[in-house]
C-alpha positions as CSV (number, residue, x, y, z in Angstrom):
1,M,-8.0,-9.8,22.3
2,L,-8.9,-6.1,21.8
3,T,-11.1,-4.3,24.3
4,P,-14.5,-3.3,22.8
5,E,-13.3,0.4,22.7
6,D,-10.1,-0.6,20.9
7,A,-12.0,-2.8,18.5
8,K,-14.3,0.0,17.6
9,S,-11.4,2.4,17.1
10,F,-9.7,-0.2,14.9
11,V,-12.8,-0.6,12.7
12,R,-13.3,3.2,12.5
13,R,-9.6,3.6,11.4
14,H,-10.0,0.8,8.9
15,F,-13.0,2.4,7.2
16,D,-11.4,5.8,7.2
17,D,-8.1,4.5,5.7
18,F,-9.3,1.8,3.4
19,V,-12.4,3.5,2.0
20,N,-12.3,7.2,2.6
21,R,-8.6,7.7,2.1
22,Q,-8.5,5.0,-0.6
23,D,-5.4,3.5,0.9
24,L,-5.4,-0.1,-0.5
25,S,-2.3,-0.9,1.6
26,A,-4.6,-0.8,4.7
27,A,-5.8,-4.2,3.5
28,D,-2.4,-5.7,4.2
29,R,-2.3,-4.1,7.7
30,N,-5.9,-4.9,8.7
31,F,-7.0,-8.2,7.2
32,A,-5.9,-11.6,8.4
33,A,-4.1,-13.8,5.9
34,D,-7.1,-16.2,6.0
35,Y,-9.8,-13.4,5.9
36,Q,-13.2,-14.5,4.7
37,E,-16.1,-12.5,3.3
38,H,-19.8,-13.5,3.6
39,G,-22.8,-11.8,2.0
40,P,-24.5,-11.3,-1.3
41,D,-22.4,-8.2,-2.1
42,V,-19.2,-10.3,-2.6
43,P,-18.3,-10.9,-6.2
44,P,-17.5,-14.5,-7.1
45,G,-13.9,-15.5,-7.7
46,L,-12.2,-13.0,-5.3
47,P,-8.9,-14.3,-4.0
48,P,-8.7,-15.2,-0.3
49,G,-7.2,-13.0,2.4
50,P,-6.4,-9.3,1.9
51,Q,-6.2,-9.5,-1.9
52,G,-10.0,-10.0,-2.2
53,P,-11.0,-6.7,-0.5
54,K,-8.2,-4.9,-2.3
55,Q,-9.5,-6.0,-5.7
56,Y,-13.1,-5.3,-4.8
57,L,-12.3,-1.8,-3.5
58,A,-9.9,-0.9,-6.3
59,A,-12.7,-1.6,-8.8
60,A,-15.1,0.5,-6.7
61,F,-12.6,3.4,-6.7
62,Q,-12.4,3.3,-10.5
63,R,-16.2,3.5,-10.9
64,F,-16.9,5.7,-7.9
65,P,-13.8,7.9,-7.4
66,D,-15.4,10.0,-4.6
67,I,-16.9,7.1,-2.6
68,R,-17.2,7.8,1.1
69,V,-18.5,5.8,4.0
70,T,-20.0,7.3,7.2
71,I,-20.3,5.2,10.3
72,E,-23.7,5.9,11.8
73,D,-23.6,3.4,14.7
74,I,-20.9,1.1,16.0
75,V,-21.3,-1.6,18.7
76,A,-18.7,-4.1,19.9
77,E,-18.9,-7.2,22.1
78,G,-16.6,-10.1,22.4
79,D,-14.7,-10.6,19.1
80,K,-17.4,-8.9,17.0
81,V,-17.9,-5.3,15.9
82,V,-21.2,-4.3,14.2
83,V,-21.3,-1.1,12.1
84,R,-24.4,0.6,10.5
85,N,-23.1,2.8,7.8
86,T,-24.1,5.0,4.8
87,W,-22.1,5.0,1.6
88,R,-22.2,7.9,-0.9
89,A,-20.6,8.1,-4.3
90,T,-20.8,9.5,-7.8
91,D,-20.8,7.1,-10.8
92,R,-17.8,8.2,-13.0
93,E,-19.6,7.2,-16.2
94,S,-23.1,8.6,-15.7
95,G,-22.4,11.4,-13.2
96,Q,-25.3,10.0,-11.1
97,K,-24.9,10.4,-7.3
98,I,-25.9,7.3,-5.4
99,E,-26.4,6.3,-1.8
100,F,-26.9,3.1,0.1
101,A,-26.8,1.9,3.7
102,G,-25.7,-1.3,5.2
103,I,-24.8,-3.3,8.3
104,V,-21.5,-5.0,8.6
105,I,-20.5,-7.5,11.2
106,W,-16.7,-7.9,11.6
107,R,-15.0,-10.7,13.6
108,I,-11.6,-9.7,14.9
109,A,-8.9,-12.3,15.7
110,D,-5.3,-11.5,16.7
111,S,-6.0,-7.8,16.1
112,K,-6.9,-8.4,12.4
113,L,-10.2,-8.5,10.5
114,A,-10.9,-12.2,10.2
115,E,-14.4,-12.4,8.8
116,R,-17.1,-10.0,7.5
117,W,-20.8,-10.4,7.1
118,A,-22.5,-7.6,5.1
119,Y,-26.1,-6.7,4.5
120,L,-26.3,-3.8,2.1
121,Q,-29.2,-1.9,0.5
122,A,-29.3,-1.7,-3.3
123,P,-27.8,1.7,-4.3
124,H,-30.4,4.3,-5.1
125,P,-30.0,7.7,-6.9
126,V,-29.7,10.8,-4.9
127,H,-31.3,14.0,-6.3
């Protein structure tokens, strides 16, 4: 089991690689084979394991090529890491800049992301 500090570093690296660097291969390194998503933001029909997040983010990168996430707070205890974050992006089609915040709870098992619970604001325009 990772220490709380190691778990926080792992999640920080994950967000930076997978989202900010748009490195879809990070999914294969970071998600467990039986990874599960929970939350209303998850589109129906995503495949299990790392393929689900890869599909989800690949689609987001197409629509929002400059998407970035900033970790505002991060807390770890036991096998969970909780992140409060802010997402910013520009819609490729409309040119509209958007922003939304969220809270994500990750469960880590065997040094991999095993489950995710996300609570995200609806995106709103930034002027």
